[in-house]
N, C-alpha and C positions, 0 to 999 in steps of 0.2 A: 848674884844668884847664890843661895845658900844650899849646900849639898845636904841631901838626906841620906845618911849612911845606914845601910841595913846590916852590914857585916864587914869586919876588917880584922885581919891578922897580919903577920909579917910577909905572907905570900900573896894574898889577894884582897880585893875590896869589892863590895857590891853596893851600888847606890841606886836611887830612884831617878830615872830620867823623866822630867816633865814633858808633856806633849808640847810640840812646837820647838823643841831644842834638838839640834843635831847630835847624833851619837859621836861623831868625830868631825874635825874641821872640813869645810867645803869652800867653794868659790865665794860664798856670801860673806865669809869672815865674821859671821855671827857667833854668838856664844855656843860652845859645843862641850860635850861631857868629858871628852879626853882632856881638853885643856883645863877644865874645872877640877877634875880629879888630880891632874898633874900639879896644879897650883896648890891644892889642898895638901898633897903629899910633901911638896917642897916646904910649905909653911910649917908643917909639923915634923920636919927633919932637921937634924943638926948639920947636915952636909950642904955644901955649896953647889954640888953637882945636880944636874937636872934628873929627877927621879924617873926610873923606867916605868912606863905606863902603857899597857897593852889592853885594848878592849877586845874581849873574847867573842862577842857577838854584837850585832847591831840591831837597833829598832828604827823603823821608819820615822821620819821627823814628826808626823802628827800622832804617833803612838807613844803613850807613856808606859812606864813600868820599870822592871828590874834590869839593870845593866851591870855586867860582871867584868872586872878588870884584874889583870895579873901584875904583880910588882916586880917580877924578874922573868928572864927569858925561859928558864926551865919550867916554871909554873905555867907560863903562857903556852909553851909547846905541849905540855901534858893536858891542859884544859882544851886546847884546840883538837888534840887527838880524841879526847873524850867526847867532844861535840860531834866530831866527824863520825864516831862510832855509836852515836845516839845514846851515850851514857849520861847525858845531862837531860833531865826531865823538865819539860817546859809547859806551863799551863797559862792560857790567856782567858780573860773574860771579855765578852763582846756584847754589844747591843746592836741587833740587826733589824733592818726594816724589811719585814716579811716573815715568812714561816718556813722552817726546814721540813723536809719530807717525813721525818720520823723524830720521835722524842730523843733518840740517841742514835749514833751511827758513825760510820767511817767514810771518808772521801779519799779516793785515789784518783788523781788526775795527772795529766802531763802538761807542763807549762812551758811557754816560750816567751821570752822578754824581748820586746823591740828596743834595741839599743839606742835608737834615735829619740823615741818618745818616753822610754822608761816604763811603758805599759806592758803588763804581763797578761797573757791570754791562755785559756785552756785550749789545747790542740790535740790532734790525734797522736797516738803512741809512736807512730812511725815518722812523725815530723822531724826533720833534721834539726838538731840542737835542743829538742824537747827534753825536759828533766822531770822525773817522777816526783810527785808531791803527795804526801800522805798526812792526814790528820784525823783525830777522833773528836766527836763533840757530844755534849749532853745539854739539852734544853732545860734550863733551870726555872724559867717562868715565861709566860706570854702575856701581852697586854694589848687590848683593843684601844685604839685612839681615833680621833676624828680624821686623821690622815692615813689610817691603815694600821695593821698589826706591828707590834714590836716583839722581838724575841731576845731574851737574856740567856746567853749561852756560855758554857764552859768548854774550852777547846784545848786539847792536848796536841801540841805541834810535834809531829814525828819526823818531819824533814824541814829544812830551813831554806826555802826558795824565795826569790825576790817577790815581795808583795803577796806571799803565798796565801795567807788567811783571807786577805782582802779580795784577791782574785777568785779563790775557790768559793767563798761564800756568795759572791756576786754571781758566779757561774751556776750555782745551785739555787738561785732564786731568792736569796736573802742577803743582800749586800750590807756592809758595815755602815752604821749610822754616821752621817757627816762626811762620808768619803767622797771627795770631789773627783777622784779618778775612776772609781768603779761603781758608784751609786748614782744612777741617772737623776734621782730626786734631789741630789745635792750638786750635781755637775751642771745642771741647767739643760741637760740633753733629754729630759723626760718630755714626752709628747702628750699634751693635754693633761699634765699632772701639776698639782700644787707643789712647788719646790720648797715649801716650808718643812720644818722638822715634823715628823710624824708623832708629835706629842703636843704639849701646850704652848711651847715657845717656838721661836723661829729657828732657821737652819743652823748648821755647824758653827760653833764658836770660832771666830776668826778676828784677830787683832794684829794687823801687819802680817807677819809670817807665822803667827802663833796658832795656826789652824790645828784643830784636834779632831780625832775621830773616835767612835765608840769601840775602841780596842785597847786593851791594857794587859801588859805582861805581869801577871799577879803572883806567880809561884814558880820557883825553880828548886830542883832537888838534884844533888850529886854527891859522890864520895870525894872528899877533899883529896886533891892530887898528891899532896905531900904527907898529911897525917892519917889519911884514910877515914877520918871522921865523916859521918853523914851530915851534910849541910842542907838545911831547908830554909829557903828565903821566901818571905811573903810581903806583898805590898797591896794595900787596899785600893781598888780602882777609884779614881777621881776624874772629874770632868763633866761637861754638860750632858753627855749621853747618859751617864750613870745617875746624874741628878734628875734627868727626865723620867727614868723608870721609878725613882723614888717618889716623884710627884704623882705619877699615875697609880702608885700603890695606895695613895692616901684616899 
């Protein structure tokens, strides 16, 4: 795997995580971004010591986009505090199957994750263990296809809950394209529906564990924790979902 580096200085590094690659190591022992970045830093260092590598946030395995790393503990701590205080601005682009209620808006829900299944659900505010989840969205374009409407949406993630965007969009009637956990059209749970992709080709791209969904972390903004410089990171969405809407534009 060849790393795509978006930004690097002596304190931090930002790279693009391809869909289907884990943010950090898991039980599968497959390729993961922390190991890849650590190998990259070691190969480009004069030291024989293992480089410090801390991932500041994580992306779900089928989600591609920007991943931020700290090269030392002080920077990692400062970035983690910034994230906790919502001082890191995060924008995602998404392809949804369905239509949202308004051209732009805000969603505030309370989410609860089942620790056994890993599935997150919208629950009532007073549910034990529920966490508040907030995001804003803007519909950039809409497409009519043979299998129903597609919505191309820009999302600002205001909180960082487990599967937040995927869960909230599904709960509001427009699940993420290709999502086998939250989109019935792709999970095989749809009743009387064609489980093909709602565009010209078939369903979510999957090769082994390289499954991808129509969700991409495409922009991040923050003040550098050491220098104070404004850092703006951008990554152009790639993948079958974004190719689908390009086809439908033709």
